[in-house]
C-alpha positions, 0 to 999 in steps of 0.5 A: 454549525456553519463550519461543521459541514466544511471543516475536518477540524473546527478549532475555537478559542483564543490565540496568544497574540505573539504567536506566529500563524504557520500555514501549511497548504496544498491546492485544496487543503490547509493545516494551521498551527500557532507557534509561539517561541518558548511554548508548545506549538498548537494545532488550529485547523486541518481541512479544506483550504482556507481564504485569507479572511478565514485564516485571519480570524482563526484561533486556537480551540478550547475543549481539548489539548492542541499541543502539536507534539506532546512530550511525556512527563509533565502531564502524565495522564495525557497521551504523548507523542514523544517519551524518553529517559534522559542520560541522567534518568529523568523521565520527563520532557518539555518541548517548546518552539524556538522558531520556524523555517521553510525550504523548497523541495521540488513541487513542495514546500517544507515547513520546519518547526524547531523545538527544544527542551529548556532544561535538557539538550534535546532538539526536535524538528517537526516537518510538514511537506505540502505539495503544490500539485497533489492534495497531501501533507507529509509530517515527520519528526527528528530528535537529536540528542545533544546531551552528554550521554545516551538518551533512551527513546520509549515513544516516538510518534511521527505526528499527532492530529486532534480530530473534533468529536462528533459522529466520527467513524474510522475505516481501516483494513484488516485480514490474514494471509489470502484474505488481505484488505478487508474493510472495517467501519466503526464509530470512534468510541471512548477509550483507545483504538489501536491498530498495530503490526509486530510481524517484523518483516511484513506489515499489511497482512493482518492490519494495515498502516492506513486509516480514514476518518469520516467526520459526519457519520458512517463513511460514504464513497463520494460525499462527506468530509474525510481525513485519510492517513497513511504511515509510510514505513516498511516495519512495525507500526502503531496507529492509535486513536485516544478518546478521553473526556475532552472534546477531541479524538487524538490520532497518533501514528508512528513506529511501534515502540513495543520491544523497540526502545531506542538508545540514542547516542550523543550527537545522533539524530532519530528520524521518524517515518512519514505520516501522509495526511489528506482531506477530502469533501468527496468521501472515501473515494475522494480521499483515495483519489488523493492517495492515488495521485500522490502515490503515482507522482511521488512514491510508487516507482515508475508511478506514471508508466503503465505496466506490462501484462504478464504470465507468472508460472507459480500456479501453473507449475509451482516448483516443477520448473524446466526449460521446455515448460518455461518455453511453452509458457512463454509461447502461450502468453505471447500468443495471447498478447501478453508482454512479460513472462515471470519464472517463479520459485523453483529455479535455483540451488546446486548442492541443494536443489530447490524442489520444495519450500524446505531448502536452497533459499540463499543459494541463488545459482541456477539449477542446471538439472532443471535449466540446462541452458540456464537463464541465458536460455530463457532469455533467448526463448523470451526474445524468440517469442517477443516477450520480456523475462523476469524471475522470483527471488526471496533475498531476505531469507535462507533455509537451514538446508543451504550452502549459505547457512552452512557458511554463515549461520551467524547471519540469521535472526536468532535469540541469544542462547536459544535455538532458531525458530524455523518457518516455512518448510520447517527450515526457513530463517530470516537474514539479519539486515541490521548486519552490513555484511547481510545488506551487501549480500542481499544487494549482491543477489540482484546486482549479480543477476543484473550483471550477468543477465542485463536483459532481465526486465522484472524481479518478484521479491518475496518475503515469506516469514516474520521475525519469530525470535527476537535477537540479532547476532550482529547488534550488541546485547545492550542494543538488542531492542533496536532489532526491528528498527535496524532491520528496516533501516537495512532493508531501506539501505539495500533498496536504495542501492539497488535503485541507484544502480538499476533504476529501470528494473521492474520489481514487485513487492510480494510478501506471502501475498499482500504483506508489503502493501505500504507506502513505506515500501513502494518508493523502491517497488513498482507494484505489490502482489495483492494476495496469494488468493486469486479467487475472483470473488474474494478478490472483489473484496480484497481489491476493493479494500486495497484501493482505499489507499493504493492505485490500480497500477500498483495492484497485481491482479491475475487470471487464475485456474478453475477450480481456484487453487485456494478456495476450490471455487469454480468461477467462469473465465469471463468473471475472472477476467473482469475482476483482474482487469480492474487492476494491473492485469496478468495471468497465473495459470498453465495455458496448456490446460486451457481450451482454444475458446478460453485462450481466445477469450483471454486474447481478446481481453488482453487486447481490450485491456491495452486499450483501457490500460491508461484509464485504469492504471492512471485514472481516477477511482470512483467506488460506486457499490461496496461488496461489503454492504452485501447488496449482491453486487459490487461496482466501481469505475475509473475516469481519466483526468479530461473526463473523456474516457471511463471504464465501468465495472459491475460484478454480481457477488451472489445469485438467488432466484427473484433477487433484486439488485440496486441500480448503480449510478455512475460518478466522476463524469462530465454532466454535459458531455455525451458518452458512447457505451461499449461492452468489453469482454462480451460473451453474450449472444446478443449485445446489451441494450445500451451497446453503441448508444450515447448518454449524457454524463448527467443521465449516467450519474443520476440514473445509471444503466440497467445491467442484466443479472445473467448472461445471454448465452447458449443453455449449456454455457449458463452459470450463476455468475455475471459481470460487465465491463463497459468502456465510456468514450465522450463524443 
C-alpha cells in the first residue's frame, strides 16, 4: 500500500461524525486520536507528521481494538491497560471521554483527554506531552478515586499503542551483571512478548525498559520505519506486546503490577510514569538520535554540558585507600591532562572500618586511620594538582555490621516475622525508602558531605543489592503490596531534595555497574556507570546496545588495566583508549603501574579527546556496522548539528588469517562538503593513506575509507588488535 512505507501505524475505517480529532504532534511526528464524549477514545494514527489534507481524511481503523486506554471487565479476553476492584468489590470498569483540554509547558504542549466511569466515581486523565524542538511524545495517566471507599488497582499501565501487523520486529536489550545491554532482535509472533523487571532497586541489568519496533522487516540502522518506546521509571516495570487474532499488535508499558496491587484511598490520585514514544524513518539510529536529543535537552541532568575526564580509584586500589595513595593518583591523572579524581569504596567507617564489602555501609564518617587528614586533606591535594575531587557512596544500603544497623534495625527492608535476606559480603541489607525517616537519612548523607566539604564536585552513587525479601517495617500490613512503588517514590523524593539544594553537583548513577540506565533515574543524575566490566572488547558490544537509547554523554567509559580485571583478556592500550573515547572518557587504573610510554599515549589521547568531546557527547550518532552481526568489525560515528565535524570509530572484533572485513560506509555527513581526515591516537610508524586528505561527504557515505586490518608498528609491538579513530573536519 502507498502509505505502508510512510506510516508507523496505518488505520482505516470510519470515525464517528461527532468525534473530535485530537492531534498530538512534534516537528516530525503526529499522533492522532478520535475523542467522542460518552465513548472510549480511539487511536487513529502514529507516525510521520501529517499535513492538513491527510489529517482531514483520516478515520478510525478496522481490524483491531483501537481503544486508547482499555479498562478491564466488559471485554475480559482482551488485554487491559487499567484494572481495579471497586470499593464494593466490582471488578469491571468502563472509561468514556468527558472532554479534552490543552496547556503549554515550556517548549511543549500537553494534551489531556478526560475520562470517567459512568457508574463508579472514578476519573482518569490521559496525558500526552509533545515537544516543539525534539521528536518525542510522552504519555502517562492518572487515576483518581472519588468513590466512598478504597479502590484496589491491579493493573495500571502508562499507555497502550496499537501497531499494525506485518513484518514487525522488536529490538530490546538484555544481559546480566558485567554483560549489560546485549541486543536481541526478533520478529513479533502471535502470543505475548513480555519484558519485565523485579529487582526492586535497579532495573536495567537483566533487561531494559526500552524497545524499538521495526515496522518493515529486520531492523536497519539508517533506514526503515521504527517506533521507539522507553518507560521512564526507576522501579519494576513491565513492557508487554500482545498479538492475538486481530490485525494489530498491542503494546502496553508501565509499572510492573506483580505483587504490587495498590490500594487507592478515597480522594487519592495514582499517577503512572511517563512512556516516551518516538518515530523515525531513518532506522534504529534515527530513533536513537531522537532519544539522545530529547534526553540531553529535557531528562538528563546537565545534559548539554560536556563531562570532565576522570580517574576512578576502584580498579586501581579497590579498598586499599590511603592519603598518600590518593595523592599519587591525583598527581598522575593531572599529569595526563585529566580533570577529576574520584575516590571509590573503602574510605569510611569508625567503629567498623570499611576494609572489605562486609561492613560499614550506613556509617558515612571518614576512616581516620586510612585518611588522617580526612576529606579536607584530599580536597587540599586535589587543589594542589589542579583537579576536582569526588567520592563514592551507597546511601540506600547498610550492613548488619554497622553502627547504623545497631541503632536502626527497623529501617531495613525485611519480611514480617522472618529473618532478613542478606546480600553482598553476607551482611548487606536495603534501607526502606518508603519510610520518611530513611528518606531524611539518605538525603542527609549527601547534605552533610556537601555542607562540610562544599568543594566536592562529584558523587558516585552506588546500589549493589536488589530487594530480596518482600516486607516493609514502616508500611502497615494491609499495604505491604505498596513496597516496590513506595520505595521508588521515596527514592524520587530524596533525589528531588538533593537536586533542589545542590543543582550543580555531578552525580553518577552506579548500581553494580549498569543497573540504573533508565530515563526514570537520569533526571537527577548526570551519567551512569555503563558496566562493572571494563574489558574493551566486551564494552564494544555493551556500549553499542546502550547507545540505542542513551547518549554518549551519559555513558561512563573507562580505560582499564591489562589483563582486564573481569575477563583477564589482554588488550593493547590503544584499543582500550579507542573504545573508551566513544563515550564519556575516564580511567579505571593504577597509573603508577603504567609505563612512561603508556602514560604518554594516554596523555595524547586525553588531549585529543578534549578536541572531539563536544562532537561525541553532544553530537548525533550514526551506527554503521553492528558487532552483533559478527562481521569481524564494529563501527559508528558522531556528527555535529552543522555537519562540520565528525568522529569515526572502527574496531576490529576478531582476527583470522586471510579474513575479509566489510568496507564501512559513513553516514550523516553533508554530501556536498569536503572533509579533511585526521587520525587520532595514532601508534603506526607511518600515517594512513587517507591522513590529511579531503573527501566529499558523498564519497565517504557511498564508498567509505579502507582501514588497514593491522597497525604498522615495530615487530615486537604487533598484536592481533586493531582500531581507528578518525576526526573529519569540513573545509
